C-alpha positions as CSV (number, residue, x, y, z in Angstrom):
1,M,74.1,18.9,-163.9
2,T,76.9,17.6,-161.8
3,V,79.7,16.0,-164.0
4,K,80.8,12.7,-162.9
5,R,84.6,12.6,-162.1
6,S,85.5,9.9,-164.5
7,E,83.5,12.0,-167.2
8,L,85.6,15.1,-166.5
9,K,89.0,13.3,-166.4
10,R,88.0,11.8,-169.9
11,Q,86.8,15.8,-171.0
12,L,90.3,17.3,-169.7
13,L,92.6,14.1,-171.4
14,E,90.6,14.9,-174.7
15,Q,91.5,18.6,-174.3
16,A,95.0,18.2,-173.5
17,R,95.5,15.6,-176.5
18,K,94.4,17.9,-178.9
19,R,95.8,21.2,-177.6
20,P,98.8,21.9,-179.9
21,T,102.7,21.2,-178.8
22,P,104.4,24.7,-178.3
23,R,107.4,25.2,-180.9
24,A,110.0,27.4,-180.9
25,T,109.2,30.4,-183.3
26,S,111.5,31.5,-186.8
27,T,112.5,34.3,-184.8
28,Q,113.6,32.0,-181.4
29,A,115.4,29.8,-184.3
30,T,117.0,32.2,-185.8
31,A,118.6,34.2,-182.5
32,I,119.9,30.7,-181.7
33,S,121.7,30.2,-184.8
34,G,122.9,33.6,-184.9
35,A,125.2,33.1,-182.3
36,E,129.0,32.4,-182.7
37,A,129.5,28.4,-183.6
38,T,133.0,29.1,-183.0
39,R,133.0,30.7,-179.6
40,T,135.2,28.7,-177.2
41,V,133.2,27.5,-174.2
42,P,135.1,27.7,-170.8
43,E,135.8,24.3,-169.2
44,R,134.2,25.4,-166.0
45,F,130.9,25.4,-167.7
46,T,131.4,21.5,-168.9
47,R,132.5,20.0,-165.6
48,F,130.3,19.2,-162.7
49,D,133.3,19.3,-160.3
50,A,133.7,23.0,-161.5
51,H,129.6,23.9,-160.4
52,P,129.5,26.5,-157.6
53,G,127.5,24.1,-155.6
54,Y,130.3,21.6,-155.3
55,Q,133.0,24.1,-154.7
56,Q,131.1,24.9,-151.9
57,L,131.0,21.7,-150.5
58,V,134.8,21.0,-151.0
59,M,135.2,24.4,-149.1
60,M,133.0,23.2,-146.4
61,R,134.9,19.8,-146.0
62,Q,138.1,21.5,-146.0
63,G,137.3,24.1,-143.4
64,A,135.8,20.8,-141.4
65,K,139.0,19.1,-141.7
66,Q,141.0,22.1,-140.5
67,L,139.0,22.2,-137.7
68,G,139.0,18.6,-136.6
69,L,135.5,18.4,-137.4
70,I,133.7,14.9,-138.9
71,D,131.1,15.1,-141.4
72,P,127.7,15.0,-139.1
73,F,125.3,13.8,-142.2
74,F,124.4,10.6,-143.8
75,K,124.8,8.6,-140.6
76,V,123.5,5.1,-141.8
77,H,120.8,3.7,-139.7
78,D,120.3,0.1,-139.3
79,G,116.8,-1.5,-138.3
80,L,114.0,1.2,-136.8
81,A,114.9,4.8,-136.3
82,G,112.7,5.6,-133.1
83,A,113.8,6.7,-129.6
84,T,116.9,4.5,-129.9
85,S,118.6,3.4,-133.6
86,V,121.5,1.5,-134.2
87,I,124.2,3.3,-136.1
88,D,127.7,2.0,-136.6
89,G,126.4,-1.1,-134.6
90,H,126.0,0.9,-131.6
91,E,122.8,1.4,-130.2
92,C,122.3,5.3,-129.8
93,I,119.7,7.4,-127.9
94,N,118.3,9.0,-131.3
95,F,116.9,12.4,-131.5
96,A,117.4,12.9,-135.0
97,S,114.1,11.5,-136.4
98,Y,110.8,12.5,-136.3
99,N,108.7,9.6,-135.6
100,Y,106.6,11.9,-133.0
101,L,104.2,9.1,-132.2
102,G,106.1,5.9,-132.5
103,Y,104.0,4.5,-135.3
104,S,107.1,3.9,-137.8
105,G,107.6,0.2,-136.9
106,D,104.6,-0.7,-134.9
107,P,103.5,-4.2,-136.2
108,R,100.1,-3.3,-137.2
109,V,101.8,-0.6,-139.4
110,V,103.8,-2.4,-141.0
111,Q,101.6,-5.5,-141.4
112,A,99.0,-2.9,-143.1
113,A,102.0,-2.0,-145.6
114,S,102.7,-5.6,-146.2
115,D,99.2,-6.4,-147.1
116,A,99.0,-3.7,-149.3
117,A,101.8,-4.2,-151.4
118,A,100.7,-8.0,-151.4
119,H,97.4,-7.1,-153.0
120,Y,98.2,-3.9,-155.0
121,G,102.0,-4.7,-156.0
122,T,104.9,-2.2,-155.3
123,S,104.0,0.4,-157.9
124,V,100.8,1.2,-159.4
125,S,102.8,1.8,-162.4
126,A,101.2,5.3,-163.6
127,S,99.8,8.5,-162.8
128,R,96.8,8.3,-161.1
129,V,94.7,10.3,-163.6
130,V,95.8,7.7,-166.3
131,S,95.5,4.3,-164.6
132,G,97.4,4.6,-161.4
133,E,94.3,5.4,-159.3
134,R,93.5,2.6,-156.5
135,P,90.9,2.3,-154.2
136,I,93.3,2.8,-151.2
137,H,94.2,6.2,-152.7
138,G,90.8,7.3,-152.1
139,E,90.4,5.7,-148.7
140,L,93.5,7.9,-147.4
141,E,92.0,11.0,-148.9
142,Q,89.0,10.8,-147.1
143,A,90.6,10.0,-144.0
144,I,92.6,13.0,-143.9
145,A,89.5,15.0,-145.2
146,N,87.6,13.6,-142.3
147,I,90.2,14.0,-139.9
148,Y,90.5,17.9,-140.7
149,G,86.7,18.2,-141.1
150,V,87.1,19.8,-144.4
151,E,85.4,18.5,-147.8
152,D,88.4,16.9,-149.7
153,A,92.0,15.9,-149.7
154,V,94.6,14.9,-152.3
155,V,97.7,13.0,-151.5
156,F,101.2,13.5,-153.3
157,V,104.1,11.2,-153.6
158,S,106.5,14.1,-152.2
159,G,106.1,16.3,-149.3
160,H,108.3,19.1,-150.4
161,A,106.4,18.6,-154.1
162,T,103.2,19.5,-152.2
163,N,104.3,22.9,-151.6
164,V,106.0,23.3,-154.5
165,S,103.2,22.2,-157.2
166,T,100.4,23.6,-155.1
167,L,102.1,27.2,-154.7
168,G,103.6,26.8,-158.5
169,Y,99.8,26.0,-159.8
170,L,97.8,27.8,-157.6
171,L,99.3,31.4,-158.2
172,G,100.8,33.7,-161.1
173,P,102.5,37.3,-161.7
174,K,99.5,39.1,-160.8
175,D,99.4,37.6,-157.4
176,L,101.3,38.0,-154.0
177,V,102.5,35.5,-151.4
178,L,103.3,36.5,-147.7
179,H,105.4,34.1,-145.9
180,D,106.9,34.2,-142.3
181,E,110.5,34.4,-142.8
182,Y,111.1,31.0,-141.4
183,I,108.8,29.1,-143.9
184,H,110.1,25.5,-145.2
185,N,112.3,25.7,-148.5
186,S,109.4,23.9,-150.3
187,S,107.1,26.7,-150.0
188,L,109.9,29.1,-151.1
189,V,110.4,27.3,-154.0
190,G,107.0,27.1,-155.1
191,A,106.4,30.3,-154.6
192,Q,109.4,31.1,-156.8
193,L,108.0,29.0,-159.5
194,S,105.0,30.6,-159.6
195,G,106.4,34.1,-160.7
196,A,104.0,35.8,-157.6
197,K,105.5,38.6,-155.7
198,R,106.8,36.9,-152.7
199,I,107.5,39.2,-149.3
200,S,108.3,37.7,-146.1
201,F,107.4,39.0,-142.7
202,S,108.9,38.6,-139.2
203,H,109.0,35.4,-137.5
204,N,105.4,34.7,-136.0
205,D,104.4,38.7,-136.5
206,P,101.1,39.4,-137.0
207,A,101.7,43.1,-136.8
208,A,104.2,43.1,-139.5
209,L,101.5,40.8,-141.9
210,D,98.6,43.0,-141.3
211,A,101.0,46.0,-142.5
212,L,102.1,44.1,-145.6
213,L,98.6,43.3,-146.2
214,S,97.3,47.0,-145.5
215,R,99.9,48.3,-148.1
216,H,100.3,45.9,-150.6
217,R,96.5,44.2,-150.8
218,H,95.1,46.2,-153.2
219,Q,97.9,46.1,-155.7
220,F,97.1,42.2,-156.6
221,E,94.3,39.7,-157.4
222,R,95.2,36.3,-155.1
223,V,97.0,37.1,-152.2
224,L,98.1,33.7,-150.3
225,V,99.6,33.9,-146.4
226,V,102.0,30.8,-145.7
227,I,102.6,30.0,-142.1
228,E,103.6,26.8,-140.6
229,G,101.8,25.2,-137.8
230,L,105.1,24.2,-135.7
231,Y,108.7,25.4,-137.0
232,S,110.7,22.6,-137.2
233,M,114.0,24.7,-136.5
234,D,112.8,26.6,-133.7
235,G,109.7,24.6,-132.3
236,D,107.4,27.5,-131.6
237,I,103.8,27.8,-133.3
238,P,101.8,30.8,-134.9
239,D,98.8,32.4,-133.0
240,L,96.7,30.9,-135.5
241,P,93.2,33.0,-134.5
242,R,94.8,36.2,-135.0
243,F,96.4,35.1,-138.7
244,I,92.8,34.1,-139.3
245,E,91.4,37.2,-138.3
246,L,94.2,38.8,-140.7
247,K,93.3,36.9,-143.9
248,Q,89.4,37.3,-143.6
249,R,89.6,41.1,-142.9
250,H,92.1,41.6,-146.1
251,Q,90.7,38.9,-148.3
252,A,93.6,36.7,-148.4
253,W,93.8,33.2,-148.6
254,L,95.7,31.0,-145.3
255,M,97.9,28.2,-145.9
256,V,99.3,26.3,-142.8
257,D,101.8,23.9,-143.4
258,E,101.3,21.3,-140.7
259,A,104.3,19.0,-141.6
260,H,105.3,19.2,-137.9
261,S,102.5,20.2,-136.1
262,F,99.8,17.0,-136.8
263,G,100.2,14.6,-134.3
264,V,101.8,16.7,-132.0
265,M,99.8,19.7,-131.5
266,G,96.1,19.3,-129.7
267,D,94.8,17.1,-126.7
268,T,94.4,14.0,-129.3
269,G,97.3,15.5,-131.7
270,L,94.8,16.6,-134.3
271,G,97.2,19.8,-134.8
272,L,96.5,23.4,-134.5
273,R,92.9,23.4,-135.3
274,E,92.6,21.5,-132.1
275,H,94.9,23.4,-130.2
276,F,93.2,26.7,-130.9
277,A,89.8,25.4,-131.4
278,I,89.2,26.9,-134.6
279,D,86.6,26.2,-137.3
280,P,88.6,24.4,-140.0
281,T,87.3,26.0,-142.9
282,D,88.7,29.3,-141.8
283,V,92.2,28.1,-143.0
284,D,91.8,27.6,-146.8
285,I,94.5,25.3,-147.4
286,W,95.9,22.6,-145.1
287,M,98.8,21.1,-145.9
288,G,100.8,18.1,-144.2
289,T,103.4,15.3,-144.6
290,M,103.0,11.7,-144.3
291,S,106.6,11.1,-143.1
292,K,106.4,12.1,-139.6
293,T,103.6,11.4,-137.5
294,L,101.5,9.4,-140.3
295,S,104.7,6.9,-140.8
296,G,104.5,6.8,-144.5
297,C,106.0,9.2,-147.2
298,G,104.5,11.7,-148.9
299,G,102.5,15.2,-148.5
300,Y,98.8,16.0,-148.7
301,I,96.8,19.3,-149.3
302,A,92.9,19.5,-147.5
303,G,90.2,21.9,-147.9
304,N,87.1,22.3,-149.8
305,K,86.3,20.7,-153.2
306,A,87.0,23.0,-155.6
307,L,90.4,23.8,-154.1
308,V,91.3,19.7,-154.3
309,E,89.8,19.2,-157.5
310,T,91.9,22.0,-159.3
311,L,94.9,20.6,-158.0
312,R,94.0,16.8,-158.6
313,Y,93.2,17.7,-162.1
314,F,96.0,20.6,-162.9
315,A,99.0,20.4,-160.3
316,P,101.8,19.3,-162.4
317,G,103.5,17.4,-159.2
318,F,100.2,15.4,-158.7
319,L,99.1,15.2,-162.4
320,Y,102.6,14.2,-164.0
321,S,103.9,11.9,-161.1
322,V,103.4,8.3,-160.6
323,G,100.5,7.6,-158.1
324,M,101.6,6.7,-154.3
325,P,102.7,3.1,-153.7
326,A,99.7,1.0,-152.0
327,Q,102.4,0.3,-149.3
328,V,103.2,3.7,-148.8
329,A,99.7,5.0,-148.5
330,A,98.6,2.0,-146.2
331,P,100.8,3.0,-143.1
332,S,99.4,6.5,-143.2
333,L,95.6,5.0,-143.4
334,K,96.6,2.7,-140.7
335,V,97.9,5.6,-138.5
336,L,94.6,7.8,-139.0
337,E,92.6,4.7,-138.0
338,L,94.7,4.3,-134.4
339,M,95.5,7.7,-133.5
340,P,91.9,8.3,-132.2
341,Q,91.9,5.1,-130.3
342,E,95.6,5.4,-128.6
343,T,95.7,9.3,-127.7
344,E,98.1,8.6,-124.6
345,R,100.8,8.5,-127.2
346,V,99.9,12.2,-127.7
347,T,99.9,12.6,-124.2
348,Q,103.1,10.8,-123.7
349,L,104.8,13.0,-126.6
350,Q,103.7,16.4,-124.9
351,A,104.8,15.5,-121.6
352,I,108.7,14.4,-122.4
353,S,108.8,17.7,-124.7
354,H,107.9,19.7,-121.9
355,Y,110.2,17.8,-119.4
356,F,113.2,18.0,-122.2
357,L,112.5,21.7,-122.1
358,E,112.2,22.4,-118.6
359,Q,115.5,20.5,-118.0
360,A,117.4,22.2,-120.7
361,Q,116.6,25.3,-119.2
362,A,117.4,24.4,-115.9
363,R,120.8,23.7,-117.1
364,G,121.0,26.9,-118.2
365,M,120.9,26.3,-121.9
366,D,119.4,28.6,-124.8
367,T,116.1,26.8,-126.1
368,G,115.2,29.8,-128.2
369,H,111.2,30.1,-128.8
370,S,110.7,26.2,-128.4
371,I,107.3,25.7,-126.4
372,G,108.5,22.2,-125.7
373,S,106.4,20.5,-128.5
374,A,108.3,17.6,-130.0
375,V,111.2,20.2,-131.6
376,V,113.4,21.5,-129.2
377,P,116.7,23.2,-130.0
378,V,119.7,24.4,-128.0
379,I,121.1,27.3,-129.5
380,V,124.9,27.3,-129.2
381,G,125.7,30.3,-131.5
382,S,128.7,28.6,-133.7
383,S,128.6,26.3,-136.6
384,P,132.0,24.6,-135.5
385,L,130.8,24.3,-132.0
386,A,127.6,22.8,-132.8
387,A,129.3,20.4,-135.4
388,H,131.8,19.5,-132.6
389,L,128.9,19.0,-129.8
390,S,127.1,16.5,-132.2
391,H,130.2,14.7,-132.7
392,A,131.2,14.5,-128.9
393,L,127.5,13.3,-128.2
394,F,127.9,10.7,-131.1
395,A,131.2,9.3,-129.2
396,Q,128.8,8.7,-126.2
397,H,126.3,7.2,-128.6
398,I,123.6,9.9,-128.4
399,N,122.9,11.0,-131.9
400,V,121.6,14.4,-132.5
401,Q,121.5,16.6,-135.7
402,P,123.6,19.8,-135.6
403,I,121.9,22.9,-137.7
404,L,124.4,24.7,-139.3
405,Y,124.7,28.2,-141.4
406,P,123.4,28.8,-144.0
407,A,120.4,26.5,-142.6
408,V,120.2,29.5,-139.9
409,P,122.2,32.2,-138.9
410,E,125.7,31.8,-137.6
411,K,124.8,33.2,-134.5
412,S,121.8,30.7,-134.4
413,A,123.7,27.3,-135.0
414,R,122.1,25.1,-132.8
415,L,121.5,21.3,-132.0
416,R,117.9,20.1,-133.0
417,F,116.3,17.5,-130.9
418,F,113.4,15.8,-132.4
419,L,111.3,14.1,-129.3
420,S,109.0,10.9,-129.3
421,C,106.4,9.3,-127.3
422,E,108.8,6.7,-126.8
423,H,111.6,8.7,-125.0
424,T,111.9,8.1,-121.6
425,K,113.3,11.0,-118.7
426,D,116.6,8.7,-118.5
427,H,117.1,9.3,-122.3
428,V,116.7,13.0,-121.4
429,D,118.6,13.2,-118.3
430,Q,121.4,11.4,-119.9
431,T,121.6,13.3,-122.7
432,L,121.5,16.7,-121.1
433,D,124.1,16.0,-118.5
434,A,126.5,15.2,-121.2
435,L,125.8,18.1,-123.3
436,A,125.9,20.2,-120.2
437,L,129.3,19.0,-119.5
438,L,130.4,19.4,-123.1
439,L,129.1,23.0,-123.0
440,A,131.3,23.7,-119.8
441,N,134.4,22.6,-121.5
442,A,134.0,24.3,-124.5
443,K,133.6,27.6,-122.4
444,G,136.7,26.7,-120.6
């Protein structure tokens, strides 16, 4: 007989209550107390300004100052950040925000958030497993599952924590994570947290993955392959059918991070599964975020019922975190309702993205591997040059973020352009003309 979710929740909570709290053994206590009590602790271990991270930040700022560069980070936007944004009192053409389909700020989406806050309050005031569950959570999760064509979905309050908690919980020391070398930090942290063996393979290289699976699959229990649907630094996509074939042949799991591909890829924006016309159940774990196309905040995992229920009851980033505020869930739910009715937004996004790519290449700019789908880099090969170009463009009221070492290799330092369906050809032409002139001047 199937156990109802409420009864299962009660049983799990009862088991957790009865589980004894781990305590340090006497051996551990002896080892700690046996340390020299009179040992002098170096002052650098008691000061945050001596922390290696802060020291690195100081060095970076000093180097930038010597080069005459201004810190390009933490610019304050006033009001909506769409194709244009107000920064320092000036309206700028904005290529630094991933409001791909322009729904952030759409009056209908804003109204959905307002209505949810009025009905549910501004916080659910508890983790969902305790008393933070609201109807809108289930509605959003069902909508995500439906749009992916899978059994279930679960939403987390943070996109980064979604990957950290999912990989960190599902895998262990007897398992293996194989991931694209350009995978997002959140997946790396999750893999490290899990204790699983972790090996990267060359970017978008199924043959390299095949070789690793052939060499290592038999040594591990569970093997998870992690790729992205649209790589946020390069704007390219994987050959998903080929990765599916490999995971099936080698009996591995496949996880696709659709943070940037959902809403962007496919004729109606349904992501990589629509783009390649694959069976959605051929991917074991669909991951995505709600801060981009879906105009909210947080992340989700979609897949079969067993996967989702396991995460819902045991993934630390979900179980021990407050439930998603209703006014954060409501915008994403509204966007999922609107997307099928307004597919022209996807068409416009894809058209302006391809136009940007073509025009950048026509001006001799290095756009790397980008396919012209929402993310287009212009690679300049030097972090100081990328920072200088960003500052010079900003002086002309064009906002684009530089991507510097160590986020990318120094020779791959770049400007990264996020396109939205609200950008126009005039926005693109004005920006690329300005950038072309700056690049020509930089070359002397």
